[in-house]
C-alpha angles and dihedrals in degrees: 000000000000119000123192119206124197101218103173100060091047094049089050089062093044094251130114120203118208122186122216133188092262090064094233112128120226120211116206120188114230096174118132121260119261118271112274114246138198116219124198138171133197139172126221124202136201129185118214135166113251116244101186133058127195116200124196111199140142152145130282116192133172131205141170090246133033091245092051093051093047094047093050089048093048092050093055094042090054088058090047093055090047090053091051090050090051088053088056094244108159115238088236088065093054119081130176102231100174137019118168143156118199132177117240115221134212106221099184086114100043092189093056112025114187132204110255097177146315136270122211122196128190118177128181130194113217127191121206129181092195105083093181091060097052094091095048089044091056090050090051092049091052091050088051093055109276108146100169122059110177104184148311120238122200118204142163115251096207111021095165099107093044092048091048090056092047090049093052091048091050093050092047092050092047093051092048089049091051092048091050092049092049092050091048090051092048095241135115120252111242132201125311108265102180141003128186139152132223137184123355124096136125109323120190115250107221126209111194117221132201124236108275131213132205090246087066091073092112098064128089113223113225114215126186119184096188118184128317116226112213121191141191123193119202131193118204132184122199130188120234112239116234 
């Protein structure tokens, strides 16, 4: 039997067809390997002073009945909102973040626990752009009736310029790293094939607070915002020049 094989068209597509006695054709790829690449990552940092504080605080009250607990809670929270208004905090910067009413159980008889009362919680989240007034504001809230301060977060309102600086530093460091690796490997660094960033950003800086009581109205709360460290991580891929 005589078989004819058209070699040229197959070679043009990078495939070679070989015939065997079984009659089943075999396709073998002869395409070139993908271009070798050099991948690097780097992180840039920028320190900036926070200019916004977010305070989470509220009132926890207990009562023998659900109504009693809620009324006691509402009375104190009314005073809290009045204090925030006196401190010139806009209503748009005050958000109710938690409102709950839970029964409290007496477990002395574990087989038959009974309700001994109720606990009402009302927590607000307050933003302030005056860092220096955060301490006095906390003192005022405690005087108004707040007995539960969860935490204070310090953030940067507009981190764009700081992140731009961190990004440039990260790209510069990554390129220098890639150049050094190429020289150490005895190859030439080729063109930039891809560039992306991951992670980083403006992370809140928390300051944990203890539970406060109304009897604490004589103290002055010291608050230090410190510096916020912003970061940008970049991933870059370079070709290796032939």
